[in-house]
N, C-alpha and C positions, 0 to 999 in steps of 0.2 A: 480207244472204238474196240466193239466186240465184234469178232470174225472170224464164223462159223462157214464150214464147208460142205455140201449135200453133194449126191451122186448126181451126173447129168442126166436128165432128162428125155434125152434124146438118142441112141444107137450111135457107135463113133462113126457109123460110114455119112451121117450127117456132115461132118463137121468138115471145113473147106478145104482145100489145094495144101501142101508142105510148103516151104521154102528152101526144102535142105533138096537134096538133088534124087534121093531113090521115090520124090514124087509123094513118101507117106508122112503124114503129118503125126505129131506126139499128143495119143491119146489114155485116158484111162484104158484099163482093160475093159472088153468088155463084158465078161461075163457078171461083173454086177451088177443085179437088178434095175432095171428104170424108177425110179418115184414119178407114180400119178401125178399128171399137174388138177390143181386144183380150177374148175370154170366156175363162172359166175351163175350159168345157170344148174349149176349142181342144187341151189337153195330152192327150186320151183318145185310144188309139189308134184306136176304130172311132168311127164318126158318133153322138150321144148317145143316141140313140132306139132302135139295137141293144142301145148296152152295156145302157141299161135295161132292157130287154125281156129280158137273158138274166142281169143278175144278179136281177130278180125272179124271174125261174122259179127259177133254182138256190134261192132264199129258200123260196119257199113248194113246191119238190120234197123240200127237204130237211126239212124243218118236217114235212111229210104224212107223209115214210120214217123221222121219229125218234118220229112218235106213234105209229104203227104198228107199233114193234119193242115200244114202250116199253109199250105197252097188250097185247102178247104176252107182255111177262115177266112183265108184272104178274100176268095170265092165270098162269101155270105158276111162278109164286112164284120168278121168276130175280132174283138181285141184278141192280139198276138198274148198277151200276160195272163188271159185268165188259162191256166193249166188243168187238165185233169189229172187222175193218177199213173194211167198209161203213159200220159204224154210226160209227168217228172220223173216215173221208170226210167222212161227211154232217153232224157235226156243226162241220168245218171248212168246208165248204160255208153252213152257215146262217153261222156268225161276218163271212167274209170276204163275201158279200151283205147283210151287217146294217150290215157300220160303210160297205160300197159306198153303201147306200141312205141312210144317215143323213148320207152327209158329201154326197152328191147335194143333199139336199136343204137340207144345211147351205153348197154355193157357191152352190146358187139364191138365196138370202136374202143371201148374201154380194153378189153381182153385182147382186139387183135396188139393192140399196145405191148399190154402185158405179156404178151406172148414175145412179141420181138426183142422185146428186152432183156427176158426170163434167161436168156443165154449168158448176158453179162453179168447179171446178177447174180447167176452159179456158182461160179468164183469166191463171193463174200460166205459163202455160208462152208461153216466147215461143221463137220458132224453128219454120218451118214443115217437111213435109216433106220429104224429100230430094228427091223427084222433082216435085217443087208448085213454081211459080214464086213470088216474092215479091209481093203484093196490095199498091195502095195504101191507106193507113189512111182510112177512112170519117168524111167530113165530114156529123157531122149536122145536120139542120135547129133552127136558133134561133129560138121563137116571139115576135117583137118587142111592146114594147108599141103599137103601129098595126096588131097584127094580120098584116104581113107576115113572109114567110119569108125568118130570112137564111141561108145555109150560108158565113159566114164563121168560121174557124177560130180560137179561141182560139192567143193567139200560145203561151200560158208552158204549152198543152196538146202534149205529144211525140205521135208517129205512137203510138212504143209504146203511149200510156196512152189513146189512141183509142177501141179497143177494150174495154176496161175501163170505160170515161165511156159506153159506151152500155151496154154490161150491166146498167149502176148504171141508167143511166136508163130502160131496157124494163122494168127490174125483176127480171132475172135475177140479179143481183150484188146481196144485201143490201148497203147504205150500211154499216152497222155492222160489215161483218166486212173492212172496205178494210184497218184497222192492221193485225190480225194474220195479214190472207192477204200483204200488199206486204210489211210488215215494215219497212217508211219510214212514219214520221207523218207527214210533212211531205206529201210526194207524196199519199199518202191523203185530206190535209184539201181540196191541191189538185183533184185527183180528185172529193172528194167537193161542192166549191164548184162546178165545171166542172158536172159534172151537175143542178148546184140551181139556174145561169145556164139552162141549158135548157131544163129540165122549165116555171122558171115565166118565163122571159123577162127577169130583171131581172140587170143587168150585175152590182151586187154593189160598182159603185166607189164607192170612200171606205172601205171595209170593207179594211183592211189584213190579208195573207196572210203574207208574212216579216215575220219579227222576235218570232216566237214559238219556246219550244223545243218543239214539241208532243208529245214523250216526257216532259218533266216532267207533261203532264197525264194523262196515260192510265193510266186502272182508277184514278183519283182524284181528279178538277178537273170535268173535261167532258166527255162524249159527243158525237160527232158535229160534231168542230168546223170549220168553214169560215172560220177568221177568230179575230182577236177586236178587241176594243173598245179603242178607247185614252179613257182619264181624266185627266187634268192632276192630278197630286200640289202641295199647296204647302205648305210649313213654317209653323208658328207658334209661337213660343219665341223666347227661352228658357223653357220653365215652367220655374220654381225650385219642386220641391217635394220633400220630404222628403232636402234638402238638395244636393239633384244638378240636375242642370239637363239639361233634355229638346228637342230639334226635334222635333216631334211633327208627322209627318206623313198629310196631310189630302186624300183622295182624293175631289174633288167639282165636278160642274159649276154651284155656286150662285154667283153673284157675290158677294162680300162676307164670304161668311164665311170662309174661311181671313185676311182683314184683322180683321173684327173676334173673333177668337180670338187674332190678335196682340194686340190691344192689349189682353185680356183678362190676356193674360202679360202682357204689359207691367205693368200693375196690379201682377201680383201680386207679380212681381220687387221692383219697386220697394218694395213694404211688407213685404218678407223673406221672400216665401214662402209654402209651403203645405206642410199635411202630411196624410197620409193616414192610413188605419188600414184591416187589412182583416178582417172581423167574421167572417165564414163565407166556408170553399171546399169548396164538394160541387157535382156536377153528380147529376142527380137521371132518374133513368127510373120510370114507372109503367108496371106489367100491370096487366089485369083478369083474372081467373079466375070462371067461374061453377062452384058446387056445386049440388047435389041438391036442398037448403033454406038458407031462412036460418040456422037455428039449424046447421047445418054450416058454412056461411061464416064465423059470429061463430066458432066452433070453430079455424078456420083465423088468423081474426083474432087470435083470443087465444093461439093457438100461436106465432103471429110476433111478438109483443106481449111476449111473457114474456120474461122477461131473463135466463132458464137455458139461451133457447135463441140467442141471440142470439150467441154465440161461434163455437156450430157453422155457422149459417146465413152468419155474416163469413167463417167458413174454405173455403164454398165459395162464397162468392161473389167472393173475391178469387184465388180460380186464375186470373182471368180474365187477369191482367197484374202486374206484381211491383208496378205504381206506384198499383194502386186495390186502396182501403182503405174498407171500410163505414164510414159511420159511424153510418147507423139507419132505421128503416121507421116510415115512417105509413102506415096504416091507415083507409081510409073503406068502411064499407058503403052499397048500394043495392041491397035487396029480396036477391035470393041471389045479387049480385055483388060482388065483393072489388077493392077497389081496391088497391094497396100500393105508397108509392113509396118507392122506395130511392135512397139518396144515398150518394155516395163522394166520396172525393179523387181524383185523377185526376193528380195530377205537374201536368206545364205542356203537357200536351193538354189540348183544349175538352175530351173526354169523353167523349162521347155511345156512339163506338162500346164505348171501353170499360167503360163501366156498362151497355150492352145486354148484351151478353155475359157479363158476370156477374149479371144478371138472371136469365139463360137458362140457367145454371148453376142456381141457386135453385130456379125452376122444374121442372128436371129432376129434383132433391131432394125436394123437396114431391110429385109424382108418386109415390113410392113409397110415400111414411104415405098420402097422401090420392089414393087413386087414383081414387074420383068426381069428380075437379077437372077440369074442362075449360079449358084455356084459352083465353081467346077472340081476347085481342091481347098483344103486348111493349108497345105502347103504347097507351094509354088516356088520354089530355088530361090525366092527373091531372098530369102532368109539372112544367110546361107546358110544351111546346117550339113557341115559334114562334108563340103566341098572348100575349093578353093575360089573365092570368089574377089572379085574388086569392094564391093561394098560392105563387106568386114574389113577390110584393109584401109578401108576411106573413111567409114561410117563407124565402125565398130561392133563389137557382139561380144555381151558378154561382160566381162571388166578390160577397161581399155588401162595398161598400165605404163608408168614410164619407171627404169632402174638406172641408178647411177652410183659412179664410185670415182675417185683420186686415188690411184694403185703409185704410190710412189715409187719413186727413182731406183733407191736399192731395192724396194720387194721383187721390182721388173728385173732387175740384174740376179739376187740372189735365190728368192723362189722361182722366179719363170723363167730364168737361163738367156733372158734375151736384152734387149735394150727399149726405151721407146721409140725411137723414128723407123727402126723394124717393125714392130705393131701397126705404125699409123700406116705407113705404107702395105703391109700387106693386108689390112684389113679394107684399104682405099681398093686394091688392086682387086683385093679374092671377093671380099662381102659384094662392095656396089658398084664396081666394076665388071666384074664377072656375072654376076645375077644379073648383072640389065642385060650383058651380050646375048645371056639364057635366056634372056625373056622371062626371068621371073617375075611370080604374083607374089607376094610376101617374103619372100627368100633371101630377102640381103641380110644374111649369120652363115654363122661355120655351120652351124647345129642345133638349132634353139629345140628341133622334134626331138632329139635325143634326151634331153632333159625331163622335158614338156610330157613322153609318154611314158620314163619310167614314175615320175612321183604322180601320175594320174593313176598307173596300175597299181601304185602303193595304197592310194589315200581315197581306190574306190570310184573316181570318175570313171565317165564314158572314153574308152581310147580312141575311137572315130573320131571324137572331137579333137583331136592333135590337129586334125590337117588346118583346119581355122586359126585354133590356139597358137600353134607356133609359129605363124606369122608373127615377123621380130627385123628389125633392123638395127644395126650393130652399129654404133659409131664411136671414129676412134681419134680423137688430139690430144696433141702434148700440149701443157699448160705448164706456166708457174714457168716461166721463162726455158720453156722446153726442156726442164726436169722429169717432169712427172707426166702421167695418163689420166686423160680423163676418158673413161668407159661409159656409154652407156647401151641398154637396150629400148625400143620402143617396140611395146606388145598392144596392138588395139583389140585382138577378141582373145580372151583364155576367158572363157567358161568354166568353171567349176564350182561346185556347191559342197556346203560341209555336213548336209542331210540329204533325205531319199537316195534311193537309189543303191549304189554296191558302198555310199561309206556308212551304212547298217552292217554291215559283216564284220567280224569278231576282228579278223586282221587289218584290213582297211580300215577301222575303230583305232584301233592299236596307231596307229601311224597318225591319223590325224591329231590323237590324244598326243603323241607324241610332240608333236608344232604346236599344242595348246590351241588349237582350233577345232577341237569336235564337235560336235552337235550344234545347236541354232545359240546368236549371242543372246543374251536373254534383258543387255544393259539396253545396247543396240541392235535394232535385225539388221543383219545384213555384212556387220563386222566382221564376225568370223573368214564366212566366204573371201569379203574384200581381202583379209589379210592374208589366206592361200595365195590368191592371186598374186600377192606381191610377194609372197616366200619363192612363186614358180617363175619370177619375171627372175628374183633376186639367185635364185639358184642359174637362172639363165645367163645371168651376167656372170656367173663362175666358169661356168662350162664354157661360154664364150673368152675368156680371157687369158683360160688354162689349153687351150686346143689351139687356138693362134700364136700361143707360145712357142708353143710344139713346133708350128708350121714352121712358124721364124727362125728358130732354133734349128730346125732339119729331126727332131729326134723322134716325131709321128710315129713311124716305123719301127724306131728301138723300143720306144713304149709299148706298141700294140704287141709284139714279141716279147717284150718282159710280163705283162699281165695277161694279155688274150692267145697265149700259145699255152697248153699243159707239157709241163714235160719228162710226165711220169708213164710209164710203161703200160701203154694201153692194153697188151695181149697179157700182159699180171694181172691188171685187175681187172679182166672181163675171168679171170680161171674163178 
């Protein structure tokens, strides 16, 4: 993108207040002459006031003359379409003056818009006026943490960027327009970061800037970036699941977590592996509408639940995407408010946007037959997204998965350092009875959210959906005459996708590729996302097995002191 700079067209005193302590804004030197603005009226042959007066008089004179002539014709019963030369000239003058006056007001309106936005556009133009001498870039003061003012310029900020940084700091240029105006996402992030440094007095040292493709997050992952956060990614595995081996990436800062999951994977592998089954696969969105009366709301509920209408509603819903397939509608009534929970398959995408578009199509369609329907919100919390809810625990959301394994007695003793009866008793007292006493909703497990969050961050999922995705009940029982351990995890709402959102970023795509589920499945749409959901459940199974074993054996504190506490001399490391 061709980025040029020109000198400001108004004196520095016109700038807004500075966010700095001394109240002064960072401005270019005032010695540089201002470049006059080009006005649209400069193209007129006469001064604007004379031209306006001339055409205004022509308009009024022509109109008065024609009105008088037409009044005389009406009195004399003369046809109005019979025109003399004077009348023709008057009509021409009337039209010409009318065109000018309309154009004049249009020019004034456009000029006002151009003038109001010209200040923002100035910073994109480089190169001063030919008759002006180049001035050095201003150095904005930095408010330091000790209250003193430092004028040291950030070496990463070039002279060409100084004017832009100053404009962002003073509020003349909105920070959010930098990417679109500059056409360089990395440069925009650097300028925004420097502006933030000058406003807050904090250096952001330790927050990396380089090393991220900022263009890849534009419009889909993060707004107003100033850097990125580094998270270590560990690998647990191989996880033997459904006859395949998976090396599971986990992004976490919790020591002992990856090691624990890795031990669980080892126990599963040495016992022959785990198996999984996907029970349901459907993302949900639940709008709420209001009708004049409860009776009228019940009529809409009956219409939506009538099997004869489902095919038509599904046809309208499925227009949102070739992968969207409406599965069902669950309605609930509260007074005259109707809550409609739509469920649909979404291919390999997590599907929130897809189902939202389908729901909007249906609402527009219903408005034709139920004109008194008032759509309150596209989302009513009956979905329910990123919140613990019984409807997700019972009905499911996303992928509903069950994963199980039989762990041999010898493996329980040698790898997990405990025994089968102890694990079965601990699971019943802790995960089942303990969670029931706590009134837990979907939390009948040891630490499913630990595993889910780590895999979600590593593979580009929405971390906030860990709330419902971690709903899990862990079951353990002795089998094969009490010698072996049967363990299972049931997770009704794992919300994952392998396309869209953060899955397109380089690091997250690499983790998905490691699992063999990157992108969309060409053979069977949705297969990659379902397989990722089973991997999540399998990793949770491994994590549950290992943590409960550590608790049963009394090794939890010892393990965390070994893996979660650094023994290095921090005072020396800081030097």
